[in-house]
C-alpha positions in Angstrom: 27.9 -24.0 -18.0 26.7 -24.8 -21.5 25.2 -21.6 -21.5 28.5 -19.8 -20.6 30.8 -21.8 -23.1 28.5 -20.9 -26.1 28.4 -17.1 -24.8 32.5 -17.1 -24.7 32.5 -19.1 -28.0 30.2 -16.6 -29.6 32.3 -13.8 -28.3 35.2 -15.3 -29.6 33.7 -15.4 -33.4 32.6 -12.3 -32.9 35.6 -10.8 -31.5 37.5 -12.0 -34.9 34.9 -10.9 -37.2 35.5 -7.4 -35.5 39.4 -7.5 -37.0 37.9 -7.3 -40.5 34.3 -6.2 -40.0 33.1 -4.4 -42.7 29.7 -1.7 -42.7 27.9 -1.1 -45.7 28.0 3.0 -46.1 24.9 5.2 -45.4 24.7 8.2 -46.4 23.7 11.4 -43.9 23.2 15.3 -44.6 22.8 17.6 -41.5 21.3 20.9 -42.4 22.6 22.9 -39.8 21.5 26.5 -38.5 23.8 28.4 -35.9 22.5 31.0 -34.3 24.8 35.0 -33.8 27.2 33.6 -35.9 27.1 34.3 -39.7 31.0 33.1 -40.5 33.9 31.0 -39.5 33.6 27.3 -39.3 31.9 24.2 -37.6 33.9 21.2 -37.0 32.1 17.5 -37.1 33.7 14.5 -35.6 32.5 10.9 -35.6 33.6 7.0 -37.2 32.5 6.5 -40.3 31.1 3.2 -42.2 35.2 1.9 -42.5 35.7 2.4 -38.7 38.0 5.4 -39.4 38.0 8.6 -37.3 36.7 11.5 -39.3 37.2 15.3 -38.7 34.8 17.3 -41.4 34.4 21.0 -41.2 31.7 22.7 -42.8 31.8 26.4 -43.5 29.2 29.1 -42.0 27.6 31.1 -44.8 24.8 33.0 -43.5 24.3 31.3 -40.4 23.9 28.2 -42.3 26.3 25.1 -42.9 26.0 21.6 -44.2 27.4 18.4 -43.3 27.1 15.2 -45.4 28.8 11.8 -44.8 28.6 8.0 -44.6 28.1 6.2 -41.2 27.4 2.5 -40.3 24.6 3.3 -38.4 23.4 5.7 -35.5 26.4 6.9 -35.0 28.4 9.3 -31.6 29.7 12.6 -32.8 31.1 15.5 -31.4 30.3 19.2 -32.9 32.0 22.2 -32.3 32.9 25.6 -33.3 35.3 28.1 -31.7 36.1 26.7 -28.7 38.8 27.1 -25.6 39.5 23.9 -24.4 39.2 20.3 -26.6 36.7 19.0 -24.5 32.5 19.0 -24.3 32.7 21.4 -21.2 33.4 24.0 -23.8 30.4 25.9 -24.4 31.0 26.2 -28.2 31.2 22.1 -28.2 28.8 19.4 -27.5 27.5 15.6 -28.7 25.2 14.4 -31.0 23.4 10.9 -31.8 23.9 11.1 -36.0 21.8 8.8 -38.2 21.8 7.9 -42.1 19.0 10.0 -43.3 18.7 14.1 -43.4 18.8 15.7 -40.5 18.3 19.5 -39.2 20.5 20.6 -36.3 20.0 24.1 -34.7 22.6 25.9 -32.4 23.3 28.6 -30.5 26.8 30.3 -30.7 28.2 30.4 -26.8 25.0 27.7 -26.1 26.3 24.6 -28.0 24.7 22.5 -25.5 21.2 23.4 -25.7 21.4 22.8 -29.5 18.5 20.6 -31.2 18.5 17.6 -33.8 15.7 16.9 -35.8 15.5 13.7 -37.8 17.7 11.2 -35.5 15.5 8.5 -33.4 18.6 7.7 -30.9 19.1 11.8 -30.4 15.5 12.0 -29.6 15.9 8.9 -26.7 19.0 10.9 -25.4 16.8 14.0 -25.5 14.1 12.3 -23.4 16.4 10.3 -20.6 18.2 14.2 -20.4 14.5 15.4 -19.6 14.4 12.8 -16.6 17.2 15.0 -15.0 15.5 16.7 -12.2 18.7 19.0 -11.7 19.7 19.8 -15.3 19.5 23.6 -14.9 21.5 23.3 -11.9 24.2 21.0 -13.4 24.7 23.4 -17.0 24.9 26.3 -14.7 27.5 24.8 -12.5 29.1 23.7 -15.9 29.5 27.0 -16.9 31.1 28.5 -14.0 33.5 26.2 -14.4 34.2 27.1 -17.8 34.7 30.7 -17.4 37.0 29.9 -14.4 39.4 27.7 -16.2 38.9 30.3 -19.4 40.0 33.2 -17.0 42.8 30.9 -15.5 43.8 30.0 -19.1 44.2 33.6 -20.4 46.3 34.2 -16.4 47.5 31.5 -15.2 49.1 33.2 -12.3 45.5 33.2 -10.8 45.4 30.2 -9.3 42.3 31.0 -7.5 40.6 30.6 -11.0 41.3 27.2 -11.0 40.7 26.6 -7.5 37.6 27.7 -7.7 36.5 26.0 -10.7 37.6 22.4 -8.5 35.5 23.8 -5.8 32.7 24.0 -7.8 33.5 20.6 -9.7 33.1 18.7 -6.2 29.5 20.3 -6.0 28.4 18.1 -9.2 29.5 14.9 -7.9 26.2 14.1 -6.2 24.4 15.5 -9.2 26.6 13.1 -12.1 26.0 10.4 -9.7 22.5 10.5 -9.9 23.2 11.3 -13.8 24.8 7.8 -13.9 22.4 6.0 -12.1 19.4 7.0 -14.3 21.7 6.3 -17.9 22.6 3.0 -16.2 18.7 2.4 -16.3 18.4 3.4 -19.5 21.0 0.7 -20.6 19.4 -1.8 -18.9 15.6 -1.3 -20.5 16.5 0.0 -23.7 18.4 -3.4 -25.3 18.4 -2.0 -28.9 19.3 1.5 -28.5 22.7 2.3 -30.0 23.1 4.9 -27.7 22.8 2.0 -24.9 25.4 -0.1 -26.5 27.5 3.2 -26.8 27.0 3.7 -22.9 27.7 0.1 -22.1 31.1 0.4 -23.2 31.5 3.6 -20.2 30.2 1.4 -17.9 32.3 -2.2 -18.9 34.8 -1.2 -15.8 31.6 -0.4 -13.1 29.7 -3.3 -13.7 30.5 -7.0 -12.6 32.0 -8.6 -16.0 28.6 -11.0 -15.8 26.3 -8.2 -16.0 27.9 -6.6 -18.9 27.8 -10.1 -20.7 24.2 -10.4 -20.0 23.4 -6.9 -20.8 25.4 -7.5 -24.3 23.8 -10.9 -24.6 19.9 -9.4 -25.3 21.3 -7.3 -27.8 19.8 -8.0 -30.7 21.6 -9.0 -33.6 22.3 -5.9 -35.2 23.1 -4.1 -32.3 26.1 -6.9 -31.1 27.3 -6.5 -34.6 27.8 -2.9 -34.9 30.7 -0.6 -34.4 29.6 -0.4 -30.3 28.9 -4.2 -30.4 32.2 -5.7 -31.6 34.2 -3.0 -29.6 32.1 -4.2 -26.6 32.6 -7.9 -27.2 36.5 -7.2 -27.6 36.8 -5.8 -24.5 34.8 -8.4 -22.8 37.6 -10.8 -24.6 40.2 -8.7 -22.9 38.6 -8.1 -19.5 38.4 -12.0 -19.2 42.0 -12.2 -20.4 43.2 -10.0 -17.2 40.4 -11.1 -14.9 40.8 -13.3 -11.4 41.7 -16.6 -11.5 43.3 -16.5 -15.6 46.8 -16.7 -16.4 48.5 -13.2 -16.5 49.5 -12.2 -20.2 53.8 -11.9 -20.1 55.1 -8.8 -21.3 59.0 -7.7 -21.9 60.2 -4.4 -22.0 63.0 -1.9 -20.1 62.7 -0.6 -16.4 63.5 2.8 -15.7 67.5 1.9 -15.2 67.7 0.3 -18.7 67.1 -3.7 -17.7 65.3 -5.9 -19.8 62.3 -7.1 -17.3 59.5 -9.6 -18.0 56.8 -11.0 -16.0 57.4 -14.6 -17.1 61.2 -13.8 -14.9 59.3 -14.0 -11.9 57.0 -17.1 -12.7 57.9 -19.9 -9.9 60.0 -17.6 -7.8 57.8 -14.5 -6.6 54.3 -13.1 -6.0 54.3 -10.1 -8.6 52.2 -7.1 -7.6 51.3 -4.9 -11.0 50.8 -1.1 -9.9 49.1 1.0 -12.6 49.5 4.7 -11.6 50.5 8.3 -13.6 52.0 11.2 -12.2 49.2 13.1 -12.8 46.8 10.9 -10.8 46.5 12.3 -7.9 44.9 8.8 -6.0 47.6 7.0 -7.5 50.5 9.5 -5.7 48.8 9.1 -2.4 48.9 5.7 -2.3 52.5 5.6 -2.2 53.0 5.0 1.2 51.0 2.0 1.2 52.9 0.6 -1.1 56.1 1.5 0.5 54.7 -0.2 3.5 54.1 -3.6 1.5 57.5 -3.6 0.1 58.9 -3.0 3.1 57.1 -5.9 4.8 56.9 -8.5 2.1 59.6 -8.0 -0.2 62.3 -10.5 1.8 59.1 -12.8 2.0 58.9 -13.2 -2.1 56.7 -10.4 -3.4 58.1 -8.4 -6.2 56.1 -4.9 -7.0 56.1 -3.3 -10.5 54.6 -0.4 -11.0 53.5 0.5 -14.4 53.5 4.2 -15.3 50.8 6.2 -17.8 53.8 8.7 -18.8 55.3 7.8 -22.0 55.2 11.4 -22.5 56.5 12.5 -19.5 59.5 10.5 -18.5 60.9 13.2 -16.9 58.1 14.1 -14.9 57.3 9.9 -14.3 61.6 10.0 -12.5 61.0 12.9 -10.4 57.8 11.9 -8.8 59.6 8.5 -8.3 62.3 10.1 -6.6 59.7 12.8 -4.8 57.5 9.6 -3.4 60.7 7.7 -2.2 59.2 4.4 -4.0 62.3 4.0 -5.8 63.3 0.8 -4.1 60.6 -1.5 -6.7 60.8 -2.0 -10.3 59.3 1.0 -12.1 58.2 0.7 -16.0 56.6 2.9 -18.4 53.0 1.4 -20.0 53.8 2.2 -23.7 50.2 4.2 -23.7 48.7 3.9 -27.3 51.2 1.7 -28.8 51.2 -1.9 -29.5 53.0 -3.0 -26.5 50.4 -0.5 -24.2 50.2 -2.7 -20.9 46.9 -0.9 -19.9 45.5 -2.9 -23.3 47.1 -6.3 -22.0 45.5 -6.2 -18.9 42.3 -4.3 -20.1 43.0 -1.3 -17.5 41.1 1.5 -17.8 40.3 3.6 -14.1 43.7 4.2 -12.2 44.9 3.3 -10.0 44.7 -0.2 -10.5 46.2 -3.4 -9.1 46.9 -7.0 -10.4 48.2 -9.3 -7.7 49.5 -12.3 -9.2 50.7 -15.7 -8.1 54.0 -17.7 -8.3 52.0 -20.0 -11.0 51.2 -16.9 -13.0 47.7 -17.0 -12.2 45.8 -13.6 -11.3 44.5 -13.7 -7.9 43.4 -10.2 -7.1 42.3 -7.2 -9.0 40.9 -4.0 -8.2 40.7 -0.4 -8.9 40.9 2.4 -6.4 42.1 1.8 -3.0 39.2 0.0 -1.7 41.0 -3.6 -2.4 43.8 -2.6 -0.2 43.4 -3.7 3.0 42.2 -7.4 1.8 45.8 -7.3 -0.3 47.6 -6.6 2.9 45.2 -9.6 4.3 45.8 -12.2 1.2 49.8 -11.4 1.4 49.6 -11.6 5.1 48.0 -15.2 4.6 50.5 -16.6 1.6 53.7 -14.9 2.4 54.9 -15.7 5.8 
């Protein structure tokens, strides 16, 4: 118990320092070469020493380019050229781990995934990890096919078969991605003083048990814990603890779909409340609508209040239409406020959706789960408590 209290105290101190943390500027230079492209621009996106998101641009002259800047420590960066899509699946886009000092980068147009970066120890670790992926060539080949199908669909949206083909190929990748995830998670456990370990632990925050995340974090060196990634992990741990089972649910005040005021506090001592996090574009969320309808029909009269919270602030008309189409308008609906200071997803540390929180009459979070694996236990808990 003492160790846990000491750790929580440490996390609190670390979190508060994160709000004002300053890093000393460390210069980096990337001397780049790109094959089969003699003009145009290459762009580099990264976090600088002040925690700011930087998008830098370098002109290609005679197949060469140079980037210079300041970073706090080894940091992940996205690099891209003329891309068709704004994500790393594009053949002219990739990720690298840059470090203070001088680095040399070799790219090839339409083959950014095969880049070679020298002068970054962290990138060397990632390259070694990638070499352990037994099916890397298969994954790269399937990824490229997906890219070209989506590219064809982009230029002719009437050819829906291109989009369908891409989706089918993506399903083939699932077992390979699972293997990659397992190997990368093992890397995180074994390489506790790697900046890439801390970077990827952010991805694992909502996959691993919180105790495991805290244990890994606590094993990091002081340098890693106080890095940009370490501070973000500490802040997220604290946020998850605030929205975990057994903790008191944080209150919110907002306006529902009908323009009426709503707060969590208004249901205290009166109702059990189910917070349902979803989005119109999330198919598993929409597929869960019949289950929610069943819950509402069975338990509304017994004291259950459902509040559906949608990540659709920029798609209000689609949000209203989805509620109508799915016949879920019998309970309260609000928007998440994604990207604002009132973001309810951040308030309860929601990452994957669908996600549900069951809150008791005293305001305690009784259940929390992502996906649909908790639907049966939720039904059992409500049946037991609402008679």
